N, C-alpha and C positions, 0 to 999 in steps of 0.2 A: 109512384103516382101516376095515374092516367092524365093524358092531355085534356080530357072534359074536367076532371076533379080539379087539377090546377088551374085552369080557366075559371072554374066557377069560385075558386078562393080570390084570385084577383078581383073578380067581378063583385063579389060580396064585400070585400074591403074598400072599394072604389065607391060602391053605393053608399056604404056607411060613412065615408068622409063626406059625400055630397049631401047627406042627409043631417050630420051633425054639426060639421064645420061652421057654416055660414054663423051659428051663434056662439062661437068660442070667442071670448073676450080677449083673449090676447093670443095670437097665433103663432106668436114666437117662443110663448111659455105655457102651453096649456096645463089645466089643474089636472089632479088626478080624477077628480067628477067628470072632467069633459073628456078624457080618455077612456073613462069607465062607460060614458054612453056610447061611444064609437064601438068599444068592445060589445056592448049590448046590441047593437045593430047587426053586427056581423059574426059575432061569437068569441069566446074568450080562446077558441082553439086558434084564432090567428093574431094571437097578440103579439107574436114576432114580427109579423108582416106590418102590424099596424105600427109599430115602434120605430120599424125601418122608413116608413114613410114620413113620420114626424120627424125623426132626425134627418132624412135627406131634404125635408122642407127646409131647415135652416140654412142649408146650402144654396137651393135653387129658385127659393122665394124672392130675396133682394134683387136677383137680375130680371126674374119675370115680372116683378111689381112695376118696372119701368116701361114694360112693352105694350103696346096698342093690341086690341083684338087682332087675331090671326086667322087667316083662311087656312083650309086644310094643305094647300102647298106652299105658302110661306111660314107655316109652323115647322115643316120638316127642316127648313134651314135655320129659323130661329132656336130650335131646341138643341141642334146638333153639336154646339161648344158644350153645352150642359150636359149631354149624354156622354161625352167623351170626358169630361170631368169626373163624371162619377165612376165610369168604368177605369180611369187609370188611378183615381186616389182612394176608391172604396171596392175596387176588384169586383164590381157586379157584372152579371152578363150582360150583354148591349140591350137584350131583349126587356130585362127589368128595368135596366136603367131609364130606359124610353117610356116605359108605362109609368115610372115613378113622375118623371117630368110632366107626362100628359096629364095624370091626376091633379097634379098642382097646377097645371095650366087651366083645368076645367073648374078647380076651387078659386082660381082668381079671375074667372070670367074670361080669360083670354082665348080658349078655343071651345069649341061646343064638344057636347057629350059624345058623338058620333066619331069624334077623333080618338077616343081614348079605347084602345083595344088590349086585352090580357097578351102577356107575353107568350110566346110559342116556346116551350122547352123539350120539344120532341128531340132535340139534337143530345141534350143533357140526359135525358132519360131513358134515351133509345138502348142503351147497353143493358141494363137492368130490364127494361120491359121486353126486348127482343128475348134475352133468356128466358123470362118467365114465360112468355108467350111459346117458344120453342119446345119448354118442357111439357106446358099443356097440349100442344098438338101432339106430342109423341105419345101422349097416354092414350089407352083405349078408351072408347066410350063408357064400357062398363066402368073402368076405373074413376072416370070423373062423373059418374052418376051419384047423385046424394043418397046416403044411406042413414037410416035412422039410428045405427049404432056405430057409425063412423066418426072419428075424434074430428073435434075441430081444427081445421087448417092453422098450421104455423107459418109465420113469414121466416125467412132465411136468416139465420144469425152468423155474423162474421166478426172475425177479429179486427182490429182497426187496420192492420197491414193488409188484410184481404180486401178491403174495399176497393173497387175500381177507380182509378183516377179521376174518370169522367163524374161519378157519383160524389166524389169527395168535396168537389167544386157546386155542388148544388145543395142549397139549404134545404133543412127538413120539411119546412112548409112548403116547398116547391117540390117536391118528389124525392129529395135527397135521402140519405141514410137516418134512422133513428136511434137514438141511443136513451137508455133509461137510468136513473140513478141506481146506485146499488142497494138492494132491499126492496126497490120499487118492483110493485107486481101488477102489470097493466090487466085490463079485463080480457076475457077471453073473446069478446065482440071485437074489440080494438085490434087484438092480433089476427084474427078471422079476417078482418077489413084491410089489413096491411098485407096478408097473405095474398088475399084476391086481388090486389092492385099492384103485386109485385114490389113491394117496398123491402128494404133491408135494415135489419136491426144490427146495430153495432154492439159487440159485448165489451163492456167496461172492464178494467181490471180492477177489483176490490182492493182497497187500501188497508192495510194490516194496522192494527193499533189505533189509538185516539188520535183524532183531527183537531188541531188547534190552528186559530187564526192567527196571523202575524203578529197582531196588537197582542194577544194573550201569551204568546211566546216572549216578545219582548219584556212584558209584565212579569214573567216568573223570573226572566234573568236579571232584571233588576231587583225583585225580591231576594233572591238567590246572593246577589253581591252585598245589598245590605245587611242580610243575616251574617254574611262571612265579615263585613266589617265591624259589626256590633259585636260579634263574638271574639275578635281579635283585639277589640279596645278594652272589653272587660278582663279577658286573660292578661292583657298587658297592665292594666290597673292594678290587678291582684298579685302580679309578679313584682311592682314597684312598692307594694305595701310594705313597710319594713317591721320586723319583729319587733315589739316594745323592748326597748334596751335595759339592761338590768343598771341599776343606780350605783354610780361609781363610787362614794363612799358615806353620803351622808342623807338623813331622812329627818327634815327638820321636825321640831315640835308642833310650832303654832300651824304650819301648812301640813302637818302629819303627826307623826309620832315622833320620837326621839331620835338624834343623829346615832347611827349603829357604831359600835366599837370595832366591829370588822365586816366586810362584805358577806353577803348570805351565802350560805354553802351551796352554789350551784343548783338553784330551783330552776324551773322552766323559765324561758323569758318572759310570757306574760305573768307568770306568777311573781316573779321578782319585781315586775313593774308594779303590781299590786301592793307589792310590800313596800316599794318607795312611796306610794301613794299613801298607803296606811300610815308609814312614817311620817310622811310629808303633811298630814292633815289630821290634827286629833279630833276624830267625828262627834257626832251629837250623841248623847247618852243622857238619860234622865234617872238613871239609877246611881246613888252616890252611896259609900259605905259611911254608916254613922260614926260621929266623933264622939269625943268625949262631952257632955254637957258641960255650959259655961261655968257652972257651979262646981265642977269636979276640978279638983287640983290635983288629984293622984296623977301618978305616971300610967301613960297610956299602955295596955298590954301589947297592942299589935304594933307599936312603933317605939322600941326601947329607947330610953333616952329622951323621948318626946313628951312634956307633959301638957295638959291641957290649960288654957290661959285662965287665970283667975277671974272671977266674975267681977271684981272692982275695976278691971282693967281691959276693955274692950279692944279687941285687936285692931280695928280700926282707926281708934284714936292714937294708939301707939305707932301704926304704920306698919306695913310690911315689905317695904323696900329694901332689897340686898340682893345678895348672889346665892343661889340655891343649887345644890347638887341633886339633880333630878333622876330618878331611876324610874324606867318604864318595864312592866312586867304584862305580857299577853295573857289574858284570863281566857279567852274564847274567840275563834274564827270560824264563820259559818257562812253560807251562800252557796256557791256552786262547788261541784266535785272538785275541780282544780284549785279551791282555795286551801286544801291540805298542805301543798307545798309553801302557802303562805303562812300558815301555822308553824311548820317546820323551819322556816327561816327566821321568826320572829321569837321562837321557843326560848332563846337564851336570853332575852331582855337587853337593856341597853340603858346606859347612862350618859348625861351631859351636863354641862356647866351651863345654867341659865340666870338670867339679871331680871328681877322686878323693879319698875320704878312705881313710887307710890307716894303722895303727900299725906300725911296724917289727917285722919278725918275725913279725907276725899272718898267718895262714893265709887270711884272707879280708878283701875290700876291697869298697868301694860307692861306685858312680857316683851322688853324691848329688844331681846335677842331674837326674838320670832315674829315681832311686829303683830302680837295679839293682845287686844284690850278686852276689858271685861268688868263687871260691876262687883262691889264687895258691901257685903252688909256688915252692921255693927258687929255681929258675932263672927265675924270672919269667912262666913258663907260666901263664896263666889261663883259666878258663871261668866264663861266667855262667850263673846259675840260669835254667832254661827258664821262660819267660813266656808268657801267651796273655791275650787279651782282645778287646774290641771296639771299633773305632773307626768313626763315620760308617757305622753298621751293617755293616760289615766284619768277621768274624772273622779274627785273626791268630796266628800260633805264631811264636817266635823264639828264638834263643840266638847268643851270639858267643863267639869263641874268640881266643887270640892269645897274645903275649907282651908282656911289659913289658921295657925296657931303661933306662939310664940318664937317656935323654934324649927317651923316648917309649914308643911301643908300635904294633905292627903287628898286624892281626887281620882277619877276616873273619866276616860274618854272613850268614844265610840265612832268609828271610822267608816264611811260606807264608800266602797270604790267599785267604780263600773269602767270596765276596759272591754274593748272591741278587739277581739283575736283575729286571725286569719280566717278567711273564707266568711267573714261577717258573724262569726259566733261571739257571744257577748258573757262575759264572766263578771258576776257580781259577788264581792265579798263584803262581810261585816266583821271588823275589827274591835274587840273590847279589850282595852287596856287598863291597869292599875297605875296609878302616877304618884309618887312620894318624893318629897321635896325637902331636903335637910337645909336649914338655913346657915349660912356662913356668915358670921358678924364681921364687919370689918377690923 
C-alpha cells in the first residue's frame, strides 16, 4: 500500500469520527447503529481501523477527559504517556498510536484539527514497496505498456513463512499483507489494485474435514457419554432380570389350578412359570358341562357312582360342606407359541384334597383350603368370585363354575396368564381345565 493511500485511509476514518461522534449517546459503549454511521462516512473497507479507534478510546478517553485545551507544543508532552502505553501494551507502531491519541484529543475538544496528522508508514512498507519498484524499473517500457489482450496483473502470493518480518508487523488496513478465507474468490479489479500498489497476499492452508466450534465438540462429547451410560444401564438391567423360576412343588387351586403330584417334566423356565400360575389360579370360564337335571335320579354316565340329587331335596338346603378329592384335567391350552410347553406339563392332570365350608341353606360357600369364596344356588350351581394375582412374576386371572351334587361336584375353570420373558417378550396363555370333586363324608 502506498503512502498516499495509507494517509487517505487514516484521514477518512478521522473525518468520519469527527462527523458522527458528537451525536453518540454513550461514547464508552456505542451502539451498532452508531458504529454503522461511522462506517457509512468512511466506507466499510475501513472497519478494522474504526474498531481499533473505538477500542483504544476506552484506554485514552478517561485520562484525556481531565485535561484542559492544549496548544500544539504542550500537546506533545501531554500525549506522550498515552502513546507509550499503547505501544507497550497494544504493540502498535508509534505513529499509529500517536494518531489514535490525536483523534481522541480532537473529538474531546482538547486539540485543534490541525494537530491531527496521518501516520507515516514508509518504514514499514519500504521493503515491499522497494521490491515492487525495483521490479517495475527493471522492466522495459514495452513490457509495461498496457495491452488489450494482456491478463490482469496479479499480486504476489507468499506462504506465511515467506512474508518479510517488517510486513508481518503491519496490519492489512495499513498496507500489510492480505489473506483471504479458503474458498473466497476476490474480484479481478481488487487483485489488480493490490498488484499495482505492491500488496502481498498470504496463502492460507486449507483445513481438511468439517470444522466444528469448541461448543459443538463439547456437546458431541457429552451426548456420546450419555449414550454410553444409558446403553450400559439398560444392558445391566437386562442381565439382572431373572428367569422366571419353576414352581417348587405346588400349584394352588383357588389361586390357580390344583397342587401337582410331581414337578413338571423340565419345560422352559417361562413355560414352567406359566404352569405355576395356571395351577395357581383357576381362571375365568363361562362354559360349564351340563349336569343331570334336578328331577333326574338316575346315575350320571360321566361320573360313575355319582347320582343327581333328587328333586325333593335341594342341595343348598342339605349343605355341601365336607372334604373333596378334586381331580383336574387340562382340556385345552391356547395362546402364544411357547404355551405348548405348558400343555405338555399339565397333560397328566392333578389331584388334591380340598375342604368346603358351607352352612345349610346359605347362598355362599368357601373353599377354605384355597381361600376361595363363591355363590351357591338352590339347585347346587356355583360360581366362584373372580380372582387375580401374581405368582413367580406371572400375572393370572381365574374363575370357576360348576354344580354341586349329593356326592360331589363337577365344574370347569379357565386361567389367563401373562408373563414378561427376557428382552421384553410377552407370553400369554389360556388354560381350560375340567374339575371333578368326590365328596368324602366324615
